[in-house]
C-alpha positions as CSV (number, residue, x, y, z in Angstrom):
1,M,71.4,76.5,141.1
2,K,71.6,79.7,140.9
3,D,70.6,81.9,143.4
4,L,67.4,84.2,142.5
5,P,68.3,88.2,142.2
6,Q,68.2,89.4,145.2
7,M,65.1,91.6,145.9
8,P,64.6,94.6,148.5
9,R,63.5,93.6,152.1
10,G,60.1,95.4,151.5
11,D,59.0,93.3,149.1
12,F,58.2,90.5,151.6
13,A,55.8,92.4,153.6
14,D,54.0,92.0,150.1
15,P,53.2,88.0,149.7
16,G,51.5,88.9,146.2
17,F,54.4,90.8,144.8
18,E,55.7,87.9,142.4
19,V,52.2,86.5,141.3
20,R,51.2,90.4,140.2
21,A,54.8,92.0,139.3
22,P,56.1,91.5,135.7
23,A,59.2,89.2,136.0
24,S,62.3,91.2,134.5
25,P,65.1,89.7,132.1
26,E,67.1,89.0,135.0
27,V,64.4,87.2,137.0
28,I,63.0,85.0,133.9
29,D,66.8,84.0,133.5
30,A,67.5,82.8,137.0
31,L,64.1,81.0,136.8
32,F,65.1,79.2,133.6
33,R,68.1,78.4,135.4
34,A,66.2,76.9,138.2
35,W,64.5,75.1,136.5
36,L,65.6,73.9,133.2
37,G,69.2,74.2,134.4
38,R,69.8,76.5,131.2
39,P,69.5,80.7,130.5
40,A,66.3,81.6,128.6
41,K,66.3,81.9,125.2
42,E,66.2,85.1,123.4
43,G,62.8,84.1,121.8
44,A,61.4,82.6,125.2
45,Q,62.6,86.2,127.1
46,A,60.8,88.5,124.3
47,A,57.6,86.4,124.3
48,L,57.5,86.5,127.6
49,K,58.3,90.4,127.6
50,D,55.7,90.7,125.2
51,R,53.5,89.6,127.9
52,N,54.5,91.3,130.6
53,A,54.4,87.6,132.2
54,T,54.8,87.6,135.8
55,V,56.8,85.2,138.1
56,A,54.2,83.4,138.9
57,Q,52.8,82.7,135.4
58,V,56.7,81.8,134.2
59,E,56.9,79.0,137.0
60,R,53.6,77.7,136.1
61,E,54.9,77.3,132.4
62,L,58.5,75.9,133.5
63,R,56.8,73.6,135.8
64,G,54.3,72.1,133.2
65,S,56.9,71.7,130.2
66,R,58.2,68.4,129.0
67,E,61.8,69.8,129.7
68,Y,61.3,70.2,133.0
69,Q,59.6,67.2,133.7
70,G,62.5,65.4,131.5
71,K,65.3,67.1,133.4
72,A,63.7,67.0,136.9
73,R,65.9,70.2,137.8
74,L,64.5,71.8,140.9
75,L,64.9,70.0,144.1
76,R,64.6,72.9,146.5
77,D,60.7,73.2,145.4
78,Q,59.3,71.9,148.9
79,D,55.5,71.3,147.9
80,R,55.8,67.8,148.8
81,T,52.5,67.0,150.9
82,Q,49.4,68.4,151.9
83,Y,50.8,70.2,154.6
84,D,53.6,72.1,152.9
85,G,51.3,74.7,151.2
86,A,49.9,75.8,154.1
87,M,53.0,77.0,155.8
88,L,52.4,80.4,157.0
89,Y,54.9,83.5,156.0
90,V,54.5,86.2,158.7
91,A,56.4,88.8,157.2
92,P,56.1,91.7,159.8
93,A,58.0,89.2,162.1
94,R,60.5,87.5,159.1
95,V,58.9,84.3,160.3
96,M,57.5,81.0,158.5
97,F,55.0,79.0,160.7
98,C,54.1,75.6,160.5
99,P,50.3,75.1,161.6
100,I,49.8,72.0,163.5
101,A,45.9,71.2,163.9
102,K,44.9,71.1,167.4
103,V,47.9,72.7,168.4
104,A,46.6,76.4,169.1
105,N,46.3,76.4,165.6
106,T,43.3,78.7,165.1
107,S,44.6,81.5,167.6
108,V,47.9,81.5,165.9
109,K,46.1,82.1,162.1
110,D,44.0,84.7,164.1
111,W,47.1,86.6,165.3
112,A,49.3,86.3,162.0
113,L,46.1,88.0,160.2
114,R,46.1,90.8,163.0
115,L,49.4,91.2,162.7
116,S,49.2,91.8,158.8
117,G,46.3,93.9,159.4
118,D,44.0,91.4,158.1
119,G,42.2,90.3,161.2
120,R,38.5,88.3,161.1
121,P,35.8,89.8,163.1
122,N,35.3,85.8,163.5
123,P,38.2,84.0,164.3
124,G,36.7,81.0,162.8
125,M,37.2,82.5,159.5
126,S,40.7,82.5,159.6
127,H,41.5,79.1,158.4
128,Y,39.0,79.7,155.1
129,W,40.4,83.4,154.7
130,L,43.6,82.0,154.3
131,D,43.1,78.5,152.4
132,S,41.1,80.3,149.8
133,G,43.5,83.1,149.3
134,Q,41.7,86.1,150.4
135,N,44.9,86.7,152.4
136,K,48.0,85.4,150.9
137,M,50.0,84.4,153.7
138,Q,50.5,80.8,153.3
139,A,52.9,78.9,151.2
140,R,50.7,77.6,148.4
141,H,50.0,81.3,147.4
142,W,53.8,82.6,147.2
143,A,56.0,81.9,143.9
144,F,58.7,79.6,144.3
145,A,61.2,82.6,143.6
146,L,59.9,84.4,146.8
147,R,59.8,81.3,148.6
148,D,63.1,80.1,147.5
149,R,64.5,83.6,148.7
150,V,62.7,83.7,152.4
151,A,64.6,80.2,152.9
152,R,68.2,81.8,151.8
153,D,67.3,84.7,153.7
154,P,69.2,84.4,157.0
155,D,67.0,87.3,159.2
156,W,63.8,85.1,158.8
157,V,63.2,81.9,160.9
158,S,61.2,78.6,160.4
159,V,59.1,77.9,163.6
160,A,56.5,75.4,164.9
161,L,54.4,75.0,167.9
162,L,54.1,71.1,169.4
163,R,51.6,69.4,171.5
164,D,51.7,66.4,174.0
165,P,50.4,64.1,172.0
166,V,48.1,62.3,174.3
167,D,46.5,65.8,175.2
168,R,46.4,66.1,171.3
169,L,44.7,63.6,170.7
170,V,42.0,63.3,173.6
171,S,40.9,66.9,172.6
172,C,41.0,66.1,169.4
173,Y,38.3,63.3,170.4
174,C,36.4,65.4,172.7
175,D,36.1,67.7,170.2
176,K,35.1,66.6,166.7
177,F,33.4,63.2,168.1
178,G,31.8,64.8,171.1
179,R,30.8,68.7,171.8
180,N,31.2,69.6,167.6
181,R,30.5,65.9,166.3
182,A,27.1,67.1,164.6
183,Q,28.3,69.9,162.8
184,D,28.8,69.7,159.3
185,P,32.5,71.3,159.4
186,V,33.4,68.7,161.6
187,L,31.6,65.9,160.1
188,H,34.4,66.9,156.8
189,H,36.7,65.5,159.2
190,T,35.3,62.4,160.5
191,R,33.1,61.0,158.1
192,A,35.2,58.4,157.2
193,V,35.8,57.3,160.6
194,Y,32.2,56.9,161.1
195,A,32.0,55.1,157.5
196,F,35.0,52.6,159.0
197,F,32.4,51.7,161.6
198,N,29.0,51.7,159.2
199,G,30.2,49.2,156.5
200,G,31.9,52.0,154.4
201,K,28.6,53.9,153.8
202,E,27.8,57.4,154.9
203,P,26.5,58.4,158.5
204,D,23.1,59.1,158.8
205,A,22.0,61.5,161.5
206,E,21.5,58.6,164.2
207,T,25.3,56.8,163.7
208,V,26.4,60.6,164.3
209,A,24.4,61.1,167.1
210,R,25.2,57.9,168.7
211,G,29.1,58.8,168.2
212,L,31.9,56.6,169.0
213,S,34.0,55.6,171.9
214,F,38.1,57.0,172.0
215,R,38.6,53.1,172.0
216,Q,37.2,52.8,168.9
217,F,38.9,56.2,167.5
218,C,42.0,54.7,168.3
219,F,41.6,51.3,166.9
220,Y,40.3,53.3,163.4
221,I,43.8,55.1,163.7
222,N,45.9,51.9,164.3
223,A,43.6,50.1,161.6
224,T,44.0,52.4,158.7
225,A,47.2,53.7,156.8
226,R,48.9,56.8,157.9
227,E,48.1,58.6,154.7
228,V,44.2,58.8,154.9
229,Q,44.6,59.7,158.7
230,D,42.9,63.5,158.9
231,S,45.0,66.5,159.6
232,H,44.0,66.8,163.5
233,W,45.0,63.5,164.5
234,A,48.1,62.9,161.8
235,A,51.3,62.7,163.5
236,Q,53.1,65.9,164.1
237,W,56.4,65.0,162.4
238,S,54.4,64.6,159.1
239,Y,53.8,68.1,159.2
240,L,57.3,68.9,160.0
241,Q,59.3,66.4,157.9
242,N,60.3,68.3,154.9
243,R,62.6,70.8,156.0
244,R,64.8,71.8,158.5
245,W,63.3,73.8,161.7
246,D,65.4,77.2,163.5
247,R,63.2,76.9,166.8
248,L,60.5,74.2,168.2
249,F,58.0,75.3,171.2
250,A,56.0,73.4,173.3
251,L,52.1,74.6,173.8
252,E,52.8,74.3,177.5
253,K,55.1,77.2,177.4
254,I,53.6,79.3,174.2
255,E,54.2,82.4,176.1
256,S,57.7,81.9,175.2
257,F,56.5,81.4,171.3
258,E,54.4,84.6,171.7
259,A,57.5,86.3,173.3
260,F,59.9,85.3,170.5
261,L,57.4,86.5,167.7
262,R,56.7,89.6,169.1
263,D,60.4,90.3,169.6
264,R,60.8,90.4,166.2
265,L,58.2,92.4,165.1
266,P,58.3,96.4,164.2
267,P,57.9,98.3,167.7
268,A,54.5,99.3,166.3
269,L,53.1,95.9,166.0
270,R,54.6,94.6,169.5
271,E,51.3,95.8,171.4
272,I,49.3,93.2,169.2
273,G,49.1,89.9,171.5
274,L,48.4,86.2,171.0
275,G,45.2,85.3,172.8
276,M,43.6,82.1,172.5
277,T,41.1,81.7,170.1
278,N,38.6,78.5,170.7
279,A,40.8,77.1,173.5
280,V,38.9,74.7,176.1
281,E,40.3,74.3,179.6
282,K,41.2,71.4,180.8
283,A,39.7,69.5,183.7
284,T,42.3,68.9,186.6
285,K,39.8,67.0,188.9
286,P,40.9,63.0,189.0
287,P,38.7,60.8,186.7
288,V,35.9,58.4,188.7
289,R,35.6,56.0,186.2
290,D,36.7,54.0,182.8
291,L,35.6,56.4,180.1
292,S,37.7,54.4,177.3
293,E,34.2,52.6,176.1
294,A,31.9,54.8,176.6
295,L,29.9,57.0,174.0
296,P,29.9,60.4,173.9
297,G,26.2,61.0,175.6
298,E,27.9,59.2,178.7
299,W,30.5,61.8,179.4
300,L,29.6,65.1,177.8
301,G,27.3,66.2,180.6
302,E,30.9,66.8,182.0
303,R,31.3,68.7,178.5
304,N,35.1,68.2,179.0
305,P,36.3,65.1,181.0
306,P,39.4,64.4,182.9
307,Y,41.8,63.0,180.1
308,A,43.0,60.5,182.4
309,G,39.7,58.7,181.9
310,F,39.9,57.6,178.5
311,L,43.2,56.3,178.8
312,T,43.3,52.6,179.9
313,E,47.3,51.4,180.1
314,D,46.9,49.6,176.6
315,I,45.7,52.6,175.1
316,R,48.8,54.6,176.3
317,G,50.7,52.0,174.9
318,F,49.0,52.4,171.5
319,I,49.6,56.3,171.6
320,G,53.1,55.9,172.7
321,D,53.8,53.9,170.1
322,Y,52.0,55.3,167.0
323,Y,53.1,58.8,167.9
324,A,56.1,58.1,169.3
325,L,58.4,60.6,167.1
326,D,56.1,63.2,168.1
327,F,56.8,62.6,171.8
328,Q,60.6,63.0,171.1
329,L,59.7,66.2,169.2
330,H,57.5,67.6,171.8
331,Q,60.4,67.0,174.5
332,K,62.8,69.1,172.4
333,A,60.5,71.7,172.1
334,Q,60.0,71.8,176.0
335,A,63.8,71.8,176.2
336,E,64.1,74.9,173.7
337,S,61.2,76.9,174.8
């Protein structure tokens, strides 16, 4: 595929540039070559110029054309899973970041918005602000032409944070099926799990109030297809599978991740620190009993009980098998952090 024409570096600071700006004849020609394997015909050039079509509009029309579907030319487009569109382009640091649920996701998104001058008063709003396109930092809001330039620019790097799979899964359970299980935004993620144990029926208030044990949660994950798992407990490798990564960082060494990004920022932004949002401190005391089959009401008094209390030998074995690749990636991240 022919390289798309180069754009001045300053344009990367405006992710919406190619969505709004009219496409030049040179860019239109390059897009036709990328999507269809041929230059744009004179009539198409004239029609697009008369409409002041933007790069994003040209791409939409090419993607929907019968000619494109018949030729299937474009293999560098990486919108292959639900996670690819959520990648964050942090333009001030020239970093593409992979946000993985339950891995400091809220904290990093909040930081990225503050670095772009668009911080939210309530950090919990960061997810909505990005998903909805109020801030166009996510890959789904960028035209392919700009994403392709970023992928080819040697000054940009792709990075991700990874977490110990055991800690991530137990933390997810304590949060989604314990402390916050009755909240509507949480039920959006957990409803299918309750239905699995409720004959396929929607959970009522009594079912949610009773809750599930950690063993039941693990049983659900093991008994259902990977494709239906919610993003909060889906394997971390599934987020990373569609591209090469320049650096992996371990959550336990998040200060290395922060230092790496801050060194890449313009001097005026280096004083804006990461900060940890929505983080719950882990209990350090040893467990006094087996919590694997306990319902939330039996352990919520401790707010955040020792994670080891949920981990019987067979549950550890399940996590080790199911998330085996995540353990390897996490080890690599620890070595690189």
